[in-house]
Residue, then its C-alpha position, 0 to 999 in steps of 0.5 A: a925024292t925029287c930028280g936028283i939032277h934037275a929038281c924037276a920033278r918027283t920020281t920013284d925008284s924006277g926013274c922020273f915022272n917028268k917025261s920030259c927029263s931025259h938025263p941018262d943018269l936019272n933012271g935009277k943009275s948011280t953016278r958014282d963012276k961017272v963024276d969024279v969029284s976027286a979029279v980037281p986040282p988042288i986050290s989054295r983057298p983064299d980069304a974071303a976079302t979076296t973073293r967077296d966079288v967073284d961069281l960063281q964060274v959057269p962054264p961056256f957050254f953049260a948052256q948046250f947042256q941045259l938045251a940037251t936036257q930037253f931032248s930025249f936021246t933016241g935014234p943010232r947015236q942014242a948011246e953015244r949021245a948019252d955019253q957025251h951027256r955024261a961026260q959034260l956033266a962031270e965036266l960041269l960037276k968039276c968046274f962048280v966044285g973047282s969054283l966053290l973051293e976058290g970061293c964065290s960071292a953071293q947074297v942071303v936072303h933074310d925072312d924080311g927080305r934083307l940082303t947079306s953079301c956072303v961068300i960061300v967056300l967047299d971044304r977040300g974034303i968037300s964034306q961041307l961049305q963055309l959060309q962067311v958073312g963078314s967076320v961070322e962063318r957058318v959051316v953047313a955039312l953036306a950030309d945036312v943038305h936034302t935038296v936045293r931048289d928055285i922059284n919054280t920047284i918050292q912048291d913041292d916042299p912044304v919046308f919053303e912053302g911055309s916060310a916067309a922067305k918065299y915072298f922075297v924069292d925070285e928067278l936069281c934065288a936058289m934055296v938049300g933044305l937043311r935037315g930039321n926044317q931049316f934052310v937058306t936062299f942064296k941070291f945070285r948076279t944072273v939067272p945062269t948063275r943060279e941055273f948053274f948052282v941048283l944043277s950043279f949042287n944037286a949033281l954033287l950031293l947025288a955024287c956024294s950019297n953015291g960014295 
């Protein structure tokens, strides 16, 4: 298993092997009561034509959240800062879900390096992704997604390591691992967008697995 939020290292039941990973929700605690995806307000899903050039919306406090994960929660205000971190994670996840409900643009990286524009849409039941490529639509159930990685963590997964697509992956790419040793690679326009996608998608998977 990997660190459910950061995908930064392999873990055991007692927590993350990466000692610099100080996220309070990685130490054997459930996110069931901390991330409420039902709090996202209803959004009317537009068609693919209106969302083709809309990037995944990264909250302005995302950089601050990332910085906070680099430090341990110690001292007299440890509990308070941990609570603030959890609240920020919940807000990040709400922003992520809201953006995907509207639909966001990305590119699919093929095994030969070709790029195809697509629109990623999350259904209202928060159970599946709809990948729209022109007039073609592919549905990916969240239950079939086992991990989301970036260029720094693909070496931990033999599925990605054995693929020709790894030669075309860069810091803008996120690899979504699926059941049956399959995966789809998305390329975003900026590094912060990719970082937000990887962290938030892993958090969403963890929240869904906890019910």
